[in-house]
N, C-alpha and C positions, 0 to 999 in steps of 0.2 A: 707252138714254142718247141724249138729243137734243143736237144741236149747233146753235149759233146760226148765223145767216146769215154773220156776219163770220168765224166759225171755218171754215165751209165754203168761203168765198171764199179764206181764207188757205191752206187745204189744197189747193184747186184751183190756186192760183198757184204753190205749192211743187211740185206734181206737174208742172205745165207747165214750170217752170224746170228740173226734173230731166230731163224729156224733151228739152228744148232743149240742155242741156249734154251729154247722152248722144249726141244726134245730131251735135253739133259734134265731139265726141271721135271718133266713128265716122268722120266725113268726114276728119278729120286722119289717122287710121289708114290709111284707104284711099289717101290722097295719098302718105303715106310709103311704103306698101307698093308702090305703082306706081313711085315713084322708085327704091326699092331693087331692084326687079325689073329695071328698065331699066339700072341701073348694073351689076348682075350679068351681064346679057346682053352689055353692052359689054366687060366684063372677060373674059368667056368668049371673045368674038371676038378680043380682043387677045391672049389667051393662045394661042388657036388659031393665030394668025399668028406665034407664037414670040416674043412680046414680054415674057414673064415667065419667070423661073427659080424653081423651087420652093426655098424655104429650109427650110420645115417642112412637114409633111403638110397643114396648114391655111392656110399663108401663102406668098405669093410674094415675090420680091425687091422688087417694086413696092410692096408694102404695108409694107415695113420702112424706117423713116427712117434716113438715113445717120448714122453716129456717127463722131466724131473719135477718133483713137487716144489713149489716156491718156498723159500725160507720163511720161517715164522717171523712176524713183525714183533719188535720189542713192546713191552707193556707201555700204555699211555700214548701210543701213536695210533692215530687214525680212527 
């Protein structure tokens, strides 16, 4: 099966666009990975200095947002 010149041009343009989008996605991934690694290192240093209290095995008090106490319910309810 033969392809016309315009079909080949269209295919090459689509392939080039796919490579460009893939490269952009990979670069964003590397950037996010570097930011996350730096943030994890800072958190590790901060925890090493005694700045965090474990709340759960995977979370520290610094990662838990503060919550207000729920209002008291009126007598006779519930």
